[in-house]
N, C-alpha and C positions, 0 to 999 in steps of 0.2 A: 597447516591450520589456516582456514579462511577467516577474514575479518567478519564477513556477513554471509550467511546462507539464507536465502529466501525460499520459502516453501509454499507452493500453491500452483494452480493451473496457469500455464501460459495459454493465451487464447488468441482468437482471430476476431477483431472488432469490425463491425460495420458502423461507422460514425456518420450520422446524418446531421449536417449543420444547416442553419437557416439560409435561405436564398441559394441553396445548391440542390439541384435535382437528383444527382447521383451520390450515393454514399461513398466515403473513403473506406476501403478495405485494407486493414493494417494490423500489424502485430499489437497485441494488447495483453492484459493481465496485470494485476498489481505487482507481481514479481518482476515483470519487465521494467516498470517505471522505478521501483525501488532500486533495482540493480543498476540501471543506467545512471541514476542520480548518484548513487554511492560510488560508482566507478569514476565518474567525473571528478570526484573529490579524493581519488587515490586509494579507496578501499579495495581489498581483494575480495571478490564476490563469486559465489556459486549459487546455482538454482537447483532445487529438487522439484521435479514436475513430471506430469504425464501428458502426452499429446497423442492425437490420432495420426493415421498415415496420410491424412489430408493436410498436415501441418507443413507449410512450405520450407524447403531446404534453405531458401534465401533468408528466412527469418533466423534460422539457426546460424547461418553465416554472419548475419548482422550482429547477433548477440556475441558470437565469438570474436568478431572484429573489435568489439568494445572491450575485449579482455575478460569476458564473463565465462566462468567454468560451467560447462554443460554436461559433465560426465555422469550426472545423476538425472538427466532428462531422458525419459523413456518414451520411445515412439511405439505405440501399440498397433499391430497389424489388424486390419479390418475393423478398427474403431475410429470414432470421430474425435476431433479436437473440440474443446469448449469454444463456442461462438456466441457473441452477444451483438445485438443491435442497440445502438445508443442514439436516441433522437432528441436533439436539443430545441428549446423554444427560442423565440426571437432574441431574447436578451441573454441567452446562454446561462441563465441562472438555474434553470430547471431542465430535467431530462426524463424521458421514459426509457426503461431498460427492458429488453426482451431476450430471453435465452433461446437460442436457436438449436444448439446441440451441447452435449455435456460429455466430457472425457471421463475416463475411469478414475476412481478415487485414489488417493495416495494411501498406501497400506503399510503395515509393519514389514512386509516382505521387501518393500522399496528401501528400507533402512538397514538392510543386512550388512552392507559394506561399511567398514569403520568410518566414522565421521567425527571431526572435532571442529568447532568454530568458536570464535569469541562471542559472536551474537548469532542467534537464529531468529529469523523473523517469520512468523506465521501469517500468510496472506491469502486465505481461502477466498474463492469467489463463487463457488457452487457447493458449499458444504463438503468439500473434498478432503478435509482434515478432521478426523475424529479425535476424541480426547486421548485415547490410548496412543495414537501416533504422536500427539503433542507431548504427552508424558515421556515417551521414549526420547524425543528430540531434546526435551529439557535436560536430560542427563548428559547430553553431548555439547552443551553450550554453557558459557559463563553467564550469559544474559539471554532471556527469552522475551521477545516482543510479539505483540498480537494486534492485528487489524481484524475485527470480528465480522466484517461486512458479509462475507460468504456464509457465515454461520447463522445469520438472521434473515436470510432471503427466502421468500416463498415464491413458487412459480405456479401460475395457473395453467390450464390446458393449452393456452396459446403461448406460454412461455413468459407472459408479462410478470414483472418482478414487483413484489411488495415486501414490506419489512414485517417480520414476526418477532416474537420474544425469543431470547436465547434459551434453548432447550436444556443445555448442560452447562451450568455455571462453574463446574469444577475447573474448567480451563483457566478461569481467572485466578485461581489459587496458586498456579505455577508460573504466572506471568510477572515479569519485572516492569515492563513498559507496555502501556496500552495506548492505542491511537484509533480514533473513529470520528465520524461526523456527529453533530449534535443529535440528529434524528436517531442515529444508530446507538448512541450511549443511552438514550431514553428507552429504546427497545431492549437493550441489554439489562438495564436496571429496573425498568418500570417507573422511573422517576422523571416527571416532566420538567422539574426545576433543574437547571444545569448544575448548580452547586451541589444539590442533593444527589444528583446522578454521579458526579465526580466523587463525592464522599462514599457513596455506595461501592464504587469500584475500588477505592482505596481500602475499604473495609475488608476486601478479599486478600489484602496484602500487597497489592500492586503499588509500586513505589512512585512511578512517573506516569502521568496521564496527559495525553494531548487530545484536544478536541478541535478539529478543523472547522472553520466557519466560512469557507468559501472566500469571497472577496473581502470579508471582514477580518480575515486573518485566522488566528487560532488562540486557544486558551491552553496554557501550560500549568499543571498543578504538580508541585514537587516540594518536598521538605516543609510541608505545612503552609506554603505560600501559593497563591494563584496569580498568574501573570497573563495579561492580554498581549499577545504577540501580533503586531500589525502585519498586514499583507504588504508586499512591495508593489507599488503601483507600476504596472508594466505599460509600455507605450502602445502595445497592441494585444488584444485577446482574440486568438483564433479558435482555440479548442481547449476547454477546461478539463478534458479527460486526463486522469492520472495525476492531477495536481497534488492531491493528498498523499498519493504514494511517492511522488517525487519529494515531497516534504519529508516523509519518513526516511527515505534514502539519505537525504542530506543530514537529517538529525542524527541518524545512527552512525554515519561516517565520521562525524565530529565527536560524538559521544564516546566512541571507541578510543579516541585519542585522549580522553580524560578531560575534555572541555566542559565548562559549566553548562547546565541544561538550558539556560536562557540563550546563550550564544548558539548552542546546537539548534534551538528552535528558530532563531533568526536565520541561520544557514538553511534550515528546512524551508522556511518561508521564501527565501531568496531562490532556492532551487525550484520551488513550485512556480515562481513567477517566470522562470525561463521556459518551462515545458508548455505553458499555455500560449506561447508565442508561435507555435506550429501545430500541425495536425498529428495527433497520436504522439508516439515517443520519438519524434523527429527533431525536436528543438531542445537542446540542453546547452546552457551557457558553459563556457570553460571555467576552470577553477577560479581564475582571477576575477571573472565577472560575477560569479556567485558570491565570492567573498566581498567584493565591492558592494553588492546589494545588501549583503548581511550586515556589513558595517554601517550602512545607511539606516538600518532598522535598529541596531543594537543601542540600547539606551532610550529608545522611544516607548518601550513597553510601559504599561500602567499596572502597577501592583494593586490588586483588589483588596 
């Protein structure tokens, strides 16, 4: 039994940072960042994903070297891997996102092998997980968590990404933990006010809600209380890609151990602060450094 199984597309990212002419071509996908982050904190991790024959073997080696189980990653012959182009503005606060290619969806046939996990984290990036798959996975886990970003993305003819409403809200009824950005929770619920949006998600039965706010930190809502979780101020910010996913990996790795949700969120914030110090998933602090940063944050939260 794995501690955390992350489900969603591994992908190849072209990251365009300001003042650099050429993009960085690098391993991407929410499942990558969640898994790397959780592994650094000692969780046993597996990934369920599909890639094309263009997915580099070096990326699989990299994931394997981190101790991530890839037995349920399927490479499809004559198909392409999901690829995104991410272009950041001068201040790294905003980005445009363009889909270049899309891998095959994850289907019920991909779940035929027996699977048990303490936590399963759904991390779609191109609508590759449908409700029926999520429902099946729910039966194999003690806890199901969701990042809905890939379920609310729309793509125009050029692949440019915009946010749309969540088409099938049934998935919220089977989720224990929800995590998204503020823009995304507004799209999911139709509520522009953050507290109203959080309440709307709780009304589906979701117990724990995390809303990431970039450099402003995150909001945690659990047990009838809302907390402001500060961001750890990093000495350098190179690339913010995957920060929210690293947050979730850190959060889940601690939550599995029975730690209180506020501490888990501080660990998540600390983990996010390490990944932004490098390009893509190349910079993760060791366990001691993540805990050091988390301890610096713990107690600083403001209960709303």
